[in-house]
N, C-alpha and C positions, 0 to 999 in steps of 0.2 A: 187234452193241453192245446192251446195256440200260442202261437207267438209271433210277436207281430215287429217287423221292421219298420224303420221311419225315418228318413232323409229331409234332413232341414238345407235349403240354400239359403246363404245370405247374399241379399245381391245392395249395390250400391247406383243410385240413377238421381239425377239432376229432377228430370219429369217421367217415373218407372212407368213401362207398361207390364199389364198383367196378362198374357195370353197362356193358352194350357192346351197341350196337345199329348195323343195317349195312342201308346203302342203295345202289340200285344205279338211275345215273342213264343216259342218252346225254350225249355232249359235244354239244357248242354247245346249250346250252338256252338258252333268251332269261334275262334278268335279269328276278328275282323271280319264277322258279319255283320253286314247292315242290316240295322234295327229300320230304319226310316228317312226319308229324305227331310231332315229337319227346315232345311232351309225353302225348300216348294212350300210344305206346308203351313210356315209360318208366315210366311209371304218375304221371306227376307233376302236382299242380296246379297250374290256371296263375297264383292265386295266390302259389304256391313259386315259381314261374321269377322272379315280381316283388319279393318279398320277399327274395328269394335273392341278387338280381340279378346274374340267369345270363347267363353269358356266353361264348362260342367264343373257344377260344385256340388260337392255329395254331403258336407256337412263333416268331413271327417273320415268318414265310412270308407269303404271299397268302393273304387272306381269302375265297378263292373261294365260301363256304358262311356265310349270316349265320342268325342267331337273331330271330324276332321273337316277342317275350315276349308279345306281345297275345293272339295264337292258337298260340302255343305252336308252333310249325313253323318247321320250317329253309327258309331259301330261299336262290336261287340271286343271289349278287350282283356276281359277274364274270367273264368268259365263260372258259369250260372248252373248251380244244382237248386232247384226248388225247394227240397226238402231240408238241404243246409240252410239255405237260406229264410223261409217260410214255415215249415215244419208242418206243421196241421191246417195253418193260416190257409184260407183261403176267400178273397182270391190274393193270390201272392203277388204282389207289385213292386217296382224299384220308383221312386221318388225321388226327383233332382229339380238343378233349376239351371237352366242357359242363361248365362251372365253376357252382356254387350256393354261396350263402355262409349263415351263421347259421343252422344247422350249415354249415360247408362239405363239399360233396358233387362228385365228379368221375364222370363219365361219358366211356366211349371211344367215338366215332362213326367208322364207316367208312363210307366213299360211294364205291362203283364206280364207276369211269367206263365205260360201254360205249363202244365205237366204232361210228360211222355211218359209210359211203362219201362221205365227203367230201373224198377227197384221187382225181385219175386218176393211171393209171400214167403214169410221165412217164421219156423219157431225159436224160441229163446232156449228150448231143451229139444233135443232131438226123438229124446224118446219119452214117454209116461209111464210108469207104474202104478197099479193097481192092487190092491190086496180085496176080493170083495168075498165076503160072508156068502156061502150057498143057497144061506137063508132070507135073501136079501131080496126084499118086497118087489112083484112087477113094478115097473114105473121109478125105481130108484134111481136119482140121478147121481151119475160123477160128472163133475168140474174137468173140464179139461182146457188147456192153453190154450191163449186165441192167438192165432197168427199176426205176426207185425208189416205191415206192405207202407212204404213211407210214398208208394204216389196215390192219389185223391181220386175222387170220382171211380170211372167207367176204370182207370187205372187200380185204383186201388181193391181192395178186399171185397168179393163178391160173394161167395158161396165157400162152404165148406160139405167135404161128403167123409163118410166114415163106409171103413168097410175092413170087415164083411159085416152083414146086419144080422147075422143069425141069433143074437141073443140081446144084442144093442141096436138103439139106433139114433142117430144125432138129431138133436132137439137145440133151435137155435133162438135165444130170446132178447129182445130188443132193453137198451139199457138208455138209463136216461141223456148220458153222455153221445149218444149216436151208435155206440159199440154196440155188439153183438155180442149176449154171454153164449158159451160153447157150453156143453152139455151130452155126456152121454146116459143115454137112459136107460133101462134094465127092459126087458120087452119079455123075456122069456125068463125061466127059472131059473137058475144054476144049478149044473148035477160036479160037484168034485170029483165025484166019481167016474164019471163019464169022459167031465174034462177039466184037470186041475190047469191050468194055465191055457190060454185066449191072447193072440196078438193080430191087434186090429191096426189100420193104418188110417190117420186121419189129414187130410187132404186140405191145401188152403186153397182155394182158385180165385184170381183177379177176371175182370173183365177187360182189359187190354190186347192190342192186338200186335204180336199174336199174343195166345194166352199165356201166363206165366202161373206157376204154382209150387207151394212146398211142401213137403210131408214131415210129418210128426206118427212112430211108433208108441204105441200103446199097449202094455203089456198088464196080463191079466190073471191075480195069482187069485185062487176063490180059496175063501176063509168058511171056516165055519162057525156059527153061532151072530155074533155081531150084528144086529138086525135095525138099532137106530141109531139115525148120524146126528153130529151137533147141529143146532140154528145158533146164528146170531139174535142179540135181543131187539137191535134194531136194522134195517136194510140201510141205511142209510147215518153215516155220522158228522159234522159238521166242528170242526176247531178253526181258531186265530193264533196267528202266532207275531211279532216284530219282526220285523227285518233286522238283520244284524243283531238277532239273539245270540249265546253264545250255546256251543256244543255241550249238549248234555240236556237240553231246556223240554221238560215232555210236554208232548203235544197232546194229546189225547188217549183216551186204554179204551179199547173194545173189550165185547165179552159175548161167548158163547153158549151154551151148555148143550150136555147128551144129558138122554135118560137111560141109556144105559149106564149100568155101575160097574165100579170094579176097572179093569183096566178097560174095560170098551168106553169105559163113560170120560178116561183121561183125552184131552184135544191138547191140541199144540195149534197157533198161530205164528201164519209167515206172511210176508206182503209179496204180493204178485211181481213175478219179476219183467210184466211184459215190459215197463222201462226202466232201463238202465239208471235213468238219472234218478226216477224215488230212490231209488235202494241207494244212492252216494247221500242225498238229502237223511233217509229216515231211516229208523231203523225200529224193529217189533221184541220185545220181549216175547218169548213162544211160551212161556206160560204163564204170564200174567196178561197179554195182549195190549201192553203200554208201547205207547208210539212214541220214540224219543231223535229228538234233532241230531243228527249227528256229521254234517256240514254246514258249508255258509248261505244262507238265502238272504235275496237283493229283491224288494221289490220293484227296482228298478229292471229287473231282471225276465224275473213272473212273478204275478200277484198271485195265484191262485194254485195249488196241489192237489191232483186226484188219484187215489191209489187203495186197488183194489184187496182190501185183507182175508184171508181166508183162514178156516179154521179147520183142523183135520183130529179124527180120533182115531184109536189104537187101530179098533178095525177097518180104515180106510174114509169110512163118510165123512164126508166135508160141508162146507156151507161156507160163501164169501159175503163182504156186504162193504160198499164201497163208503173209503174216510175221503172228506175236503177239506182241506187243507186251505185257508183265507191268510196274505200275507198283511200284516199291517204297515205302514205305511210310515216312516220314521223324517224329518227334516236332517238330511244325513250328505247333503250334497248343494254345494255352494253353487251360485250361480254361473254358465261357462259364459263367457265374452269373446267372442270372433271378431276380429276385425276382415269383414269380408272384401272394404275396400275402402280408401280413403286418399284424397287430396294433401299433401306436402304445403304444396303454393296455394294462396287466393288475392284475386286483385282486388284492392281494396273497391274501387269501383262495380265490384258483384254487384247483383240484382240480391232484392229481401227471399228469403226462402230457396236460398243457391245451397245446393244440399254438397256438403264438405265432406261427408263419412256415411259409412253404413255399416253397422253391427247388428250382428246375429247374437241374439240371448237366451241362453236354453238352461233350464233345471229340470232335470230329471225325476224328483219329486213329482206327487202328485196333491189334487185341490190346493188346499193354499203353502201347500210346502213349496207347491212349481209356481204359483204364481211369483212375477218379478214386476219391481217399478223400480224404473232407473230414472235418474235425476243428472246436473251439472248443477256447477257454482251457478248464482243470479246473478255476479256481476260483470259478466260475461257478453257480448252480444249475438249467440246463439240460441236455438232451442232444441231439445229431443223430440221427436216425433216418432208415434208407432206405427208403420206400411203395414205388415202382415204378421202373422205370429209371430212372434217371436222376431222380429227384426224393427231394428231400431235406425232413423236417420237425423243425422245431426244438420239440421240450415241453418241461415243468418236469419236475425232474428230483424236486427236494424242494419243503418250502412253502416259501413264500415269506415275506419280511418287510419290509415297505418302513421298519420303522424299523432295521435294520442298513443299509438301500440302498434309496434310492428311483429311480435309475435303472441299465441296465444297459449297457452297450456293447460289443455279440456281436461278435466278429469271427471269421467265417468263413472258413478257407482251405481249398481245393481245392488235391490237386496230384495229378498222373497218375503213370504206374507209368514213363514213357521217360526215354531214358540223353541228354542228361540233363534232367530231371524240369521241367516247367514248373509254375510254379501259378497260381491266382489268387484275390484274395479282398476280403471286403464286411463292410461293420460295420452293424449294425443298435442302432439306438438305440431302448431299452425303456422308458417310463415307467411304475412300478410305482405304482397309485392307492391307497387309502389307507380301512380299513375301521376301526371302531373295535372292536378287540381287545385294546387296554389299557385298562385300570382307570388311574384317575386313585391314584400313590401316596405316601404322604406319607415326609418325607424320615426321620422318626425314627418310633418302634413305638409309639411314647408319648410324651407330653410333660407335662411340669411347669412349673406357671409359680406365683410368690409372688407377693403384694400386701398391702401395710398394711391393717390395718383402720383402721375410719374412712376410707375412700377416697371420694374425690369418685363420686357415679355421673355411667356413661359414658367413667369411666377407661378407658384404654385397657390391657389387661394383657399381652398378646404375641399373636406372630400364627403362625397353624398354615399351613405353606404344605406343596402338593401337587403334583407333577408329572405330568404325562401322554404319554407316549413318541408319541401319536396326532401328527397336524396338520390346522391349521384348524378347522374346527367340533368336531370332535371329541376337541381338546386345550383345548377351554376349560373350565377346572374353577369348579365354583361349590361355594360349602361351607354345608352347614344342618347346625342344629341338630339333633339329634335328640331325639324325646321322652323327656323321663324324668322322674323326681323326686327331691328331696331333702329329707329327713322329710318325705315328702308335698309337699314345696310343687314343683311345674314347674321346671323348670333354667331355664324361659326368663326366670323371674322371675329368676332371679341373675345371668345372661351372656347374650352375643349375640353373634352372629356376624355379620361382615360377608359377603354372598354371594360381592361380587367379589375383596376382599382376605383373606379369613382372619383378620380383624384381630378378635380375643375383646374386646369390652370387658363391665366390671362393668357391670350395669343399677340394682344397688343398693350402697348403700353396708354391707362387712363387720361385724362383731364376731365377735371374736376370741373371746368369752367365749360366745358363742353355736353357734358353729360354724367348726370351727378346719381341716378341708380338704370338700372333695365334688369329685366326679369324673363326669363324661358323656362324651359320646362324639359326636362331629363327622364327617359324613359328606360328603367328596369326591366330587360328579359330575362328569361331562364333558358335553358337549353333545350325542353322538355321539345314533342313532339306532338300536338302543335305546340306552339311556343306560347307561356302565360306572360305577359308585362302590364306594368304600373308606371304611371305617372309622379313627378313631382317639379311644383315649382318652384324657382331657384330665383334670390332676388341677390344683385349683388349692389352694394352701397359704395360709393366711392366717397373717400374720405375725404379733404381739403388739407390741401400743401401749400405751404406762403409761399409760393411761387411766383406772384404777380405782385409788384409792389404798387402804391398806391399811383392815381389819378388827380393831377390837378384839373379840374374843370376852371375856376373864377379864383385868382384873374387868370383874364388867358393872356400864356407868352406867346406874342408875335415878334418876329423876326424885323419887321420894316418900319413899325412905330414902336413909340416909349408912351404905356398907358400909367398916369400917376394920378393917384386918391387924391382930394386936396383937404388942409386940416385949417382950419381958419385958426388963426391966433389967439383966438378969442374962446377956443375951444378949451371946454375944462375937465377935471380929471374922471378918466373909465367914458371918454366920447370915442362913440364908434367907429372908425377911421373904414376899415372893409373887412370880407370876413372872407377868409381862406377855403375855399371848398373842395373839398378831395374823396375821391370813394375807390374803395379798392375792392377788384373784381373776385377776390376770394369772398370764404363765407369764413360765419365763428369767427372767433377771433381774432384769425387771419385778418379780418375785415376790421378790425377796432383800430381806431384810427384817433393819433392822439399831433398834436401839436404844437413845435415849439419855433422861440425864435431863436435861428441858431448866429447868425449877424446882423447889426444896425450898426447905421451911421452913430446912431447914439441911443443908447442901451436903456437910459435911463428915461426915454419917452413913452416910450412903447414897451406892449407887453401881448402876448395872443393865447388864448384861450385855451387851454391843455384838452380838452375835449370837445370844444365847437369852431376852433380855431377864428374868433373874432379877435381884430387886431385893436385896441382899446390905447386912448392914454395912461399915463398911469401918474402925471404930473401934469400942471398947470404949464401951455407953452407958453412961451415968452418968447419975447424978439431979440434975443440973442440964439435962438433954436435956430439952425440953418434951412434954408428954402427945399434943398433936395436931400430927400430920406431916401435910404438906402435898405431896405429889411430882407434879409433873406429867412425863409421860414420853411423848416423841416417838417415834411409828415411823416413821421414810423408810422406803422401797423404795427398790430401784439402779436405777429409771429414767431416761430422760434427757429429758424433766425429771422428777427424782423429785417425787414424790406421800406425803403423806403424814399421820397422824392422832396427836390427841393422846391420853391418858386421865388422869384424875387418881386415884391411888392415895393414900387417907388410911391412914396407919397411927399408932396408938395405943401409945405409949411405954407401957407399964404394966405393974403385975404382975398387977392383978386385974381381974373385970370391971364393977364396982361403981366404982372409982376412971375407967375409959373411960367409962361412962353417965354422969356427972355434968361432963364436962369435951366430952361431944359435945351435949350437951341444947339449948344455944341455935345448935348447928350449920346445925341446918336454918333458922333465923331469917337466920342472917348468909349462907345460901347464900340464902335469899327476897332477901335485902335485895339483895345485889350479882346477884342476876337482874332486880330492879324497876329496877337502875341502869342494868344495861346496855339493857333496854329504853327508859329514858329516852332515854339516851344517843344509842341509835339512834333515835329517834322525832325529838328536836333537830336531832341530823345532816341527817334529812328533812327537816323543817319551813322549815329555815335551805334548804337546795339548793332546795325546790320551792319557798318563797318570792324567792329570788334569780333561779330562771327566771321566774318570773312577772314581777317586776321589769323585767327584760331584755324580754319580751315585750309588758305596757302600757306600756314606755318607746317602743318599735318602733314599736306600735300607735300612740302620740300623734303621733310622728312624721309616721306615713301621714295621720293623721286632722288634722293642723295641714295638711299636704299640700294635704291635699281642701279643705278649708276652704277655704283663701286660694283655690283654684280654682271653686268655688262660688261664694264671693262677690267674684270679682274684679267681675264685672257688675254690685253690688247693695249697698249698703248699708244695707238694710232692717234696722230692729231686732226682736228678739223677745224674747218675754216667757217666762218661765217657767213649765214644766208640773209642778204637784208633783200628782202620784198619791196618793191613798189609802194606806189602812193601814200606816202606817208608825210607829212610834212615836218623839215627843222623849223623847229617853235624856241627850244633851251639851245643844246650846242652847249653841254659844261662839260663833254670832255668823254673821256672811252670807258670802255665798260673793264670793270676792273675783276668780274668775275664773269664765269661763262655760263650763266642763267638764261632763260625765260623770259623777255621786257615785254609787257604790253600797257604801253602811255597814251592815251588819247587826251590831247590837250585843246582847248580854244581857246576865244581870245575876244570871249562875248562875256556877259558882264557877269554879276558873281553867283546870280541863279543860274549858270552851267549843271550840266545835267551831266550826271558821270553813269555809262555803260560797261555794260564789264559781258564780255563774250566765253562761252563754252570752248572748251579744248578740244580742238582738231584732232590731237594724235599722243601718246606717250609724250615725243618731243617738242611741238608748236604749239604758242598760245594764241589764237585768233580774238584778237580784240576788233578791226573794223568789218564789221556787218557785212560794209558793201562790195569785201572784196570776196567775190564768190567764185571768183577764180580760184584765188588762193585756197579758200573754203575745201571745192573738190581736190582741188589737189590735194592738201593736206589728210583727208578722207582716203583718200586710195594711199596713200604714203601709209594711214593705223591698218588698213587689210591689210599690205603687206607686214609691215612691222608685225604687228599681231599671229603670222602664221609664224612657225617653227621652221616648216623647212623649206622657206622661202629661197626659190632658185637664182634669187640676187645676194649673189657675196660680193665683198668690198673687191675692187682689183687692186693687183699690185701696184706696189711703184713702178714709174715710168721712168727713164731715164733722158727721154725725150725732150720733157718737160721741165726740166732741169733750167734753173736761171743762172746768170751769168752776175758775177759781179758789177757789171756796171749795171747789166738789167735788174736789179734790185730796187726799191724804190725806196726815199725817202722817208723822210719823216714831214707828217701833213697836220694839216692846221687842228688848233684845240675842238672842234665842233663833231658831233657825230648825230645822223638822221636818230629821232624817233621812231618809233615803232619796230626797234631791230627784234628779229627771229632767229634766233640761235640752232642751228640743227645741230644733235649728237648722231654721230655712230655707233649702233649697236655692235656690242663684241662679237656679236655673231658675223661681222661685219654684212648682213642686210642692208640695202640701202634705198630708201624710197627712191621710185624713179618716177612718182606720177606729175610730180613739177617741172617747168622747165628751167631742165638744171643740166650739166653735163661733167660727168663726176673723171679727171685726171690725175695721171699717178707721177709720183716726181721720186727723186733718190733723194736721201739723205745729205742736208747741208753741212759743212764744215764746222759753222759756228753760227747759233738765233739769229736771225734780222733784226735789220730795225723796222722801224715805224713806214722809214721811206723806201724801204724795200720790198717789205709786201703789197703797199700799196700800187706800189711801179710793176712787180710780180703781177698783182692783179689784175691791173690792167691792160697789159700785155698777153698775160693768158686770154684774158676777155677777146682781142683782137683775133689772135690767133683760131682761139674758138669759135667765132661769130665767121670767121671764112670757112672753119671746116665743116662746121653746122649750116650753112647760107642756103643751101636745098633740103632743108628736117620738115617743112611744116610754117605754117604760123606760131604766131608764138615766143617768133628769137627775139630778144632785144640786146642791147649794148652796155655797159657796163657805166657811159656818160648819161644816158636816159635814166638813169636810177638809181643813182650816189649822187649825193651833193660832194662839191669837190671839196669840200672842211671835212674831211674825214678821219681819223683817226682811232689804230689799234693800238693799243698797249696789254702787253701779255697777254697774245693770244697764243694759241697754240701752234706747234708748226702745221702746214697746211701743204708740206709737199706732194705727200702719199697719194691723198684723194684733194680735189679740187672742185667744187660746183660750181661751176658758168651758171648766173642766173638767166631766162631765157632760153633753155637748151632743154633740148629733149631726149639729146645722145650722152652716153656714156665713153670717153676715147680712154683707150686703155695699146698697151702696147702691142697687144695682139689682135691681128685683125677680125678672128673668129669672135671673138669675145668681144670685141668691139661690136660687129653686126650684130650678134646675141642682145648686148644689152639694147642698142638701138631697138632694136624690133620691137623690143618687150616695153620699151619706154614710150614708142607708139602706139602698142596696143593699150597702155593702162590710162595715157593721159592724157592722148592727141585725140581729135576726133575723126569717124572714118576716114581715111586716105582717098583724095579723088584725081589725084596723078599717080603716074610710074613708079617704081623703085630706087628708092633714095640714094644717090651716091653714095660710095664707103668712105669715110672719115681717113685723114693722115695715119698712115700706120704707126707705131712706134716703138722704137727696142723695148725689146724684154731688159730691166737693170740683174747683175746676180740679186740685189740684194731681193727683188721680185720673185729672181728664180728659187730663189733658199727658202722666202716663205711658202711659193708656194709647194714646192718636196715637202716641206712641215705638211700642209695642210693635207697634201693629199697621202699623208704618213697616219696622220690623223683620222 
């Protein structure tokens, strides 16, 4: 009996390569032994084996041969026993496939396993006993058990030998299956009296190197009488049985006959035990010869069985026959589907016939039961193809499109042709990966949008939208404004496009009268590589606003002459006097004009056409109508809100030109008078408005000033003496100052058209009214810079007793006049005093009683004389009081100035402390005077410090 071992290898490949290589190895090679250099024999590079993930596919069977990818050789992985692997089948070969990927390739490999002499011939039974009648005739045959040798060829069983050969000789007879029938033939009559028992040795010898053998002992017991052996009716029996038949099924019945009678004719049947498998599957009734199935038979394991049936009579005579049992196949196996290789993802731009998976389909059944047909759904872009016997590949049939379907579930159903048909199915999931094959598509082929003129820059006009059918980054759309120009100006100065949202914004404010529409192109570009894009044309239409009033073209309004239309006194009703012609640069209803008569000398005489602007008479002209007719026509557009323009039409009702001329000679003067009147009215309105606003500012400033002075004077009650700058004229002389404020008055002796000028404040305490007083302005600016510094080193000096006036020195009352342009300077509470101007600070002691006006003036003039002498060497800018003040000088309610006296025209500060005087003078010279040209200035007279000043200094030091 023969066995065949088949190994199938499924292979997945895009363009598979069929190659075949064969090797021959002996069985029982040690593990790790090299079979052959597969890389060299197939012409493959070792790197190809590694990158292609080369592997051996055996179809689920034992993997006897393995692949070493590092060396490119085939190695023995498992013990190979030819007898266990192939049995009697010759030649014995291992079939497997070598698979490579990227690209996929398939190579068939056949390894023939040669036999070695590793099995000893053996007998199933170690001894055999015969009972032979002494009457056995010469030539009687006695069947002997055949020896078993699993080896084949020369290593298999070659010959038998029988010893001794006194009575028996060995006879070998070839059988149909290629085996040899072993018989022992009687060649010399038996004589029980001479030798009742005989012992012989049957030796089976193979042809291997070294030669091996097996021995069976034969014992012969000589009997008397039975001289006929049983014989079978046929030398060969054939039987058929279906696979998977139940146990106890009768296979066939053999029969034999014996010519003897009595007990010598009784025979028994038995199955030869040369093959152990047969005894496990079949049994024979020793009396009837019926062969019964006692095991499970499978067509896929063996389709035929051959057995030797022996019959023996009571005398030991026997005969044998052969029974061949054929197994009938039934469709009991579903097709087996093995996924050899598959792709989880495939790009949508993969070419047609791209292999995505390879399957191995096997049905162990035979004939039609083993014929398999596979199919897939018809509504998918794939097809199945047969490559090798039992191998199928799935390939793309048409071009793929991820946007139509991003995933396919492919169900493969394989059915055989048996009755009933059996089938198997498997589902493959395939993901379609995206490529950037779709450009963004705008929702519309073109866009139109409207925007009202005079829009705000940055206003959102509208949004363009494009969609991309791709996925992820390939579908991310960006919007780009393409370069173009509108009337020679880049379109980017008109509009901008948001790259992410596609919102179009107006960059500037549009004017319908300058540009009514424009168009540009917006590009939508995706984020793929390379990116794809599409364009769309966008047209912006600007809507008109009523932002332009009507313009009168006729009659022309001239400033130097008078144009009048003449109407004869004989004019009838409806006489066309003139026509007012006007236009509006706006459009649409904003440019629809209507004409109305606003004012007229005689409304009952003329009318204006509402639509055409024609001025016609509405009654007969009479002699009583005035010659000069003045018509005011208003022209209005139809916008919302409406805009208008007026035109004056002069009409002369007369029959002759001299009459008209005499009436219109003074018209120009009247017009001039009206123009002057209008100008003066507008000017008066502007002056009143300005004065009102100025008064509000002054009131608010005074309130703030008082608040600040209250904060400044909060901790100090030091009085101040007024400071009167030069270069101001005394024009009024109305009296003395009633309050301590900053006054600025500039009066002129010109006509009623005098101008009034206002100057800005030079510091917190002084207002400069005369712009020409540059020296005073500079001084005030310096004072401001010092006053604004909180930590100014210039501090108010304490009172000085040396500068006190006697009762006789106190001035008396003066005149009732006071110079204008008065500047009153305040001393802040911190004691800081501006020294930028030509002033001298002097300390005085307290007076027992308030001085009179005459005393104040006398004291002031005396102090000026003394300070003038003390500061004669301090440089330019020193002036006496006599040149700066008018004799008509009056002071009323002036605060006590005996502590600090500021003398105009001096830059020194006189105190009782010489060191303080010197420091003050140096600081004043550095801040107000130009760089010194001479040597150091002499020190002013020293003044003794009063107790009051000492007391105040002590308090200040404590603070």
